[in-house]
N, C-alpha and C positions, 0 to 999 in steps of 0.2 A: 525507569527509563535510563538511557545512557548518560554517562558523565555527570552523575548527580550523587551527592553524599546521601541524600534521602531519596530512595527509589520509589516512595509512595507519594504521588502528587495528586492534589485536587486542582485541576486546571480550571479556574473560573475566571474568565476574562470577558471583556465586553462582546456583545453580539448585536449586529445591526439587523433588525427585522422590519419588513414593510407592514403597514397596516393591512388588515384583511381586505382582499379585493384589489389592492394596489398593484400595478405592474409598472416597473421602472425600466425604461429603455436602456440598453447596454451602454450607450454613449454617455448617459447621464450619471453613471456610477462614479464614485470617487476613484482617483488613480492610486490612492494609498491602500495598503493591505488592511483588510478587516481581520478580526480575530474571532475565535470560536469559543463558545461556552461548552464545556464538556467535563465529564467526571470520569476519571479512570482510576483503577487500582493497579499499581505497578510494583513489581518486586524484582530487584536485581541482585539480591543476596550480598549487598555491600555492608550492611549494618551488623550482621550477626557473626558468631564464631562457633564452629562445630568441626572438630578435627578427627572424630572417630565415626565409624559406620554404625555403631550400636544405636538403637532407636532412642531418640530424645527430642524434647521440645526445644525450640530455639526462637528467641525474640528477634524478628527482622523488622525492617522499616515499615512494612505494611501491617504487621501484627505477628501473632504467634503461629508457628508452623511446626509440624512434626516431621522429622527426617528419619526414616527407618531404612536401614541398609543404604544410607545416604549421608553425605557430609557436605561441608562447604569447602570447595577446593580453591587453593591458592597457588598451586604449582605452575611452573612454566608450561607444562603439558596439559593443564586444564584450559579448555577453550572458554574464554570469558570476555565479557565487556567490563572494563574497569579492572579491579583487583581480584574479584571473587565470582564464583558461580557454583551452583549445586552440582554434585556428582553422585550418580546412583550406580549400584552394581546389583547382580543377581536379580531379585524381584523387588528392588527397592521402591519406596514410596516417598513422595514429597507432598505433604498434605496441609491445606489450610485448616486451622482450628478456630476460625472465625467466619461469620457470614457477611456477605454483602446484602443489603436490604433493598437495593435498587435493581435486582435482577442482573442479567448479563446479556449483552448483545453479541460480542465477539470476545474470544480469548486468543491472544497471539503469544507464541513462545519461540525463543531461539533454542536450537538443539544441535548437538554435534557428538561425534565419538570422541572419547578421551584419548589424547596422545595418538598412539598407533594401534589402538584397539580396533577389533572388528566392528562392523556395523551392528547397531542395536535397534530394538523395536520397543516403542513405548506408546502409551495412550493417555488421553485426558478423560477424567471422570468427574461428574457433578453430583452433588447431593443437595436436596432441598428440605431435608429433615434433620439437619444438624450432624450429618455424618453417619446416621443409622444405616442408610442404604445408599448405593452409588450406581450411577448409570453412565456408560461410556458415551462420550460426545464425539460424533463423527467417526472417522476411521483411524486405525493405528498408523503411526509414522515410523520411518526408518532414518537412522542417522548416517552421516558421512563424516569423514575426518578432516582436520585441517582448519575449517572455518564453519561458522554457524550457518544453518539453514533456518528459514522462518516457517513455522506452522501456524496457520490461522484457522480457528474453529468458529463456526457460526452456531451460537447457542440459542439466542432469542427466547429466554425464559424470564418471566417476571417473578417478583417476590424474593425471599431470602435464598441465598445460594452460596455454596463454597465449592472448591475444586481440589482435585488430587491428581498428581501425575504419577503414573506407574510404569516401571520398566517391565515389559511383558515377555521378553525372550528367556528370562531365567538364567542367562549365562554370566560368567565372571567378567565379560567385557563391560566396560564402564561408559556411561553416558553423561555428558554435561548439559545442564539446563540453565537458561538465564533469561533475563528481560521478559518476564511474564507481565502481560498487559491485559486487563479486563475492562471492557467498556460497559456502560449501562445498557439495559434493554431500552430500545427506542420506540417500540411499538409499530415499526414498519410504516408504510405510506398510506395516505388516504387519497381522496379525490384530488384532481388537479395536480398541483406541484408536489403533493405528498407531505407527510408530517414526520418523516423519520429524521435521524440525526444528520443525514446528508443534506436534506432540504433545509434544515435549520442552519447549516454551515454556509451554504451557497447554492444558487440555482445550478451551478456547474457540477455539483455533486448530488443532484436530486435523487439519483438511484442508489446512493450509498457512498460511504467513504471506504476506499479499498484497504487501508491499513491505518492503525493508530498513528496520529501525528500531533504535534504540539509546537508551540513557539519556544519551547525550552529544550527540545531534544535535537542535537546537532545533526543526527543521522536520520531523523524523521521530522525535519523542520517544516512546519506548516506555513504556507504563504497563500493567503486568500486574496486574489486580485479581482478586479472588476471583470476581466476577460477570461480567467481560468483559475484553477486551484492547483498548487504544487505541493507535493511532499518531496523535500530535498534532502539529499544525503551528503553531508559535509565531508565525510571520509572519501567518498568517490568523486565528489564535486560535480555530480550530475543528479537530476531528479530521480527519485524512486518511481514516481508516476506523476502525470499531469492529467487533469480531468476538466472537460469543458462541454458546454451546450453549443449546439450548432443548429441554427434555423435562419430564415431569410432576414431576421431583424439584425443579424451581425454582418450582413453582406452589403457592400456598397461599391463605390468607385474610387476609394482612396488608393493611391499608388503605394507600392512596397517601399518602406522607409529605409531598410538596410542599415539601421543604426545599431549594430551589434555592440553590446556593452555589458559591463558588470551590473548586477542588480543592486541599485542604490536604496532599495526598500529593505534589504537584509541588514541585520546588525553586523557590526564589524567583526564580532566574534565568530561568525559563521563562515567557514572556509568556502571559497568560490573559485571556479575556473576563471582564467583571464584570457584576453585575446591572444596573448603571447603563447599560451598553452596550445592553441589550435594552429597557430602560424607554422607552416611547413610540416605539419603532423601527418599529412596524407589523408586526413579525414575531414569531411564537411562539418560545419556547425549545424547540426541537424535539429530543426525545430520539432518539438513535440506538438504543442498547439500551433498549427501552421499560420504563417503570416496572412495567407489568402483566406483564412477563416475569420479574419478580423479586419474588414475593409470598410466599415461604416464611418470611422473617424481616424484622423491621424494618430491621436493618442492611443486608440485601441490597437492600431497596427504597430506602433512603436513598442507597446508593452510586450509583444511577442518576441522582440529582439533581445530581451534579457538573456544572458548566457545560462541563467538558472532554468530556462525553458528548453535547453538544448543538451544533446549528447553528441559525442564524436560518432559520426555516421559515415559508413562507406559510401562513396559517390554512386556506385552501382545500385545500392539500396536507395539512398536518399533521392537521387535524380532519376531513378528508374521506377520500379513497381510501387515504391512508397509514394512517390509524387502522383502517379496515375491513380492510386487508391484515394488519395486526398481529393483529387479533382472529381472522382466519381462520387465521393461522399457529399461534396458540395452540390453536385448535380441532383442528388437525392433530396437534399435540404431545399433546393429551389422548387421542388414539386409541392412544397407545403408541409413536409414531414418535420418532425422534431427528433434530432439526433443527440444522444449522449455518448461521448467518446472519452476513452482513457488510453493513454499511451505511455510507454516507458521502455526499459530494457531488461534483459536477463543477464546475470553475472555469475561468474565462477571464480575459483581460486586462480585460474590461469588466464583471466581476462587481461587484455592488453592495457597499457597505460600510455598517455601522452603528456608532454609538458611536465608540470609540477605534480604529477600523480593523478591526473584526470583519468578515470577508468572508462574504458571502451566497452560498451555492451557486447556480449556475444551475439545476441539477437535483439531486434527491436520488435515491440508488440503493439497491437491496437485491439481494444475491445469496443465495439460499436453496437448501440441499441437504437433501432429505428422505430419510432412511434408515429402514429397516424396524424396527430395534430399538435400544434404548438401549445404548450401549457400542460400537456399530459405528464403524469408522474408514475410512481411505482405501482399504483393500483391499476394502471392501464396496461401494464406488462402482463401478457398472458403466455400460455404455452405456444401460441401461434406467432408471437412477436419475432420479427427478424433480428437476430443477434449475430454479429460478424466478429470472429476472432482471427487475427493473423500473427504469425511470428516469422520474421524474415532474417536470414543470416546477415551478419554485419561485417563481412570482409569481402573485398572486391573479388577475390578468387573463389568465393562460395556462392555468388549470386550474379546473374546477368542483368545488365541494365535494361534489356528488352524482355525480361521475364514477365509473365502475367501474374499480377498480384493475387488473383484467385487461387493460384497453385500453392500459396502459402497459408491457406485457411486452415485453422485448427479449432478445436473446441475451447470455450472459455475455461473449462476444467483443466485443460492442458496448460493454459497460461497461468492459472492459479498454482498449479503444481510447480511450474518453473520459477515463479516469483514469490510464492507464499502469500500473495494478496488475496483478498476476498471481494471480488467484484459483485456489483448489483446487490449489495448487502441489505438494502432496504426493500427489496422485492420479496414477495412471499416465498418462503423457502421451498415449498412444493413446486412453484413455478420455476425457481432457480434451478432445481434439480433437473428439470426437463431441458430448459433452454441452454444451460451451460454445458450439457453433455453433447449437444448437437453441433455438427459442423455445417456452417452455412453452405447452401448449394444454389442460391438464386443468382 
């Protein structure tokens, strides 16, 4: 993970679980953040040294790896988090020489073209027999220059497993790889609220955790609140994503509190946006989890006004089709449906900034799953389940305040490609493949 001397972390912190059959009303949950019990293997190439491309084993923070036609790059032209990253050329390999015994749920990797080199193609491979044979995981990926993109692969395999990253294009162009994160296999969901890693974290991530997050990674900082869950990016000073449940149990008559403020549940070491950053910026303080989705109690509504739940949002977006969509989703919830919603932004090297470096999303997105009854979870998601994805331009000159939000609908696959996130990760992979490729037309 980022900004750590040891890039292999066993994150084992307290988890709050209800006794079987208990249902806790949203307003009765504590206002303080909960923490998640999780186990990840992470490798950031900070602990080892390898300065030549010739094949050799190297001891890294997570264990021993073999780098073949690959080295550990430290140049200014190496794209990296921290001081070092892996660099491959030709048909180079970066290979784990040890097994995880708890399977793998997802693998997330940061990748980029080295320096000014041309785009490269690479793939992830897995082995469950000690490296004797290998199988490609998911699809091949292509790099871009200048900054990292995030690739997330859904593995969902039990037992012993190891991974290999291969450069597939065979050219002399070079690729940087960094921040490899492997999560445990969670087993997916069961009846009711589900039994996957998302449900174990919070009711607000019942269908899965979109990307690895922890309380120790400044750019993937996990904040589990009573009303929603945030993965926060300290470098951008905006959330990577916010995830929440919506049904009638969260809706009441509480007035909008309008108490915008810095998040006092975050540690002082986590960079945050301030009110001054937004003042005079030309952008709204755009809620991700809306204030109007949390009107049961004053405390629940106040919680949505943390700046960590906001991005700089164009007024034509925020006050136009975005707001209409939010109203429409609440109307669906009032019919007795169970909604799971994830919201955030997409970013690029040319994204605008305001104030003290708060990054403005190029687009804002929402992923919405509509289930038939409150309390349903991953096993209730079928190929017939309504799934809504939208991406809206986030500059006033690119979007009309009177635009119809339906015109911005896209597939979940398209949002995953733009963000590197893995949505609905606790849903059966065969079901995901169908519903994430489809564009909503209801």
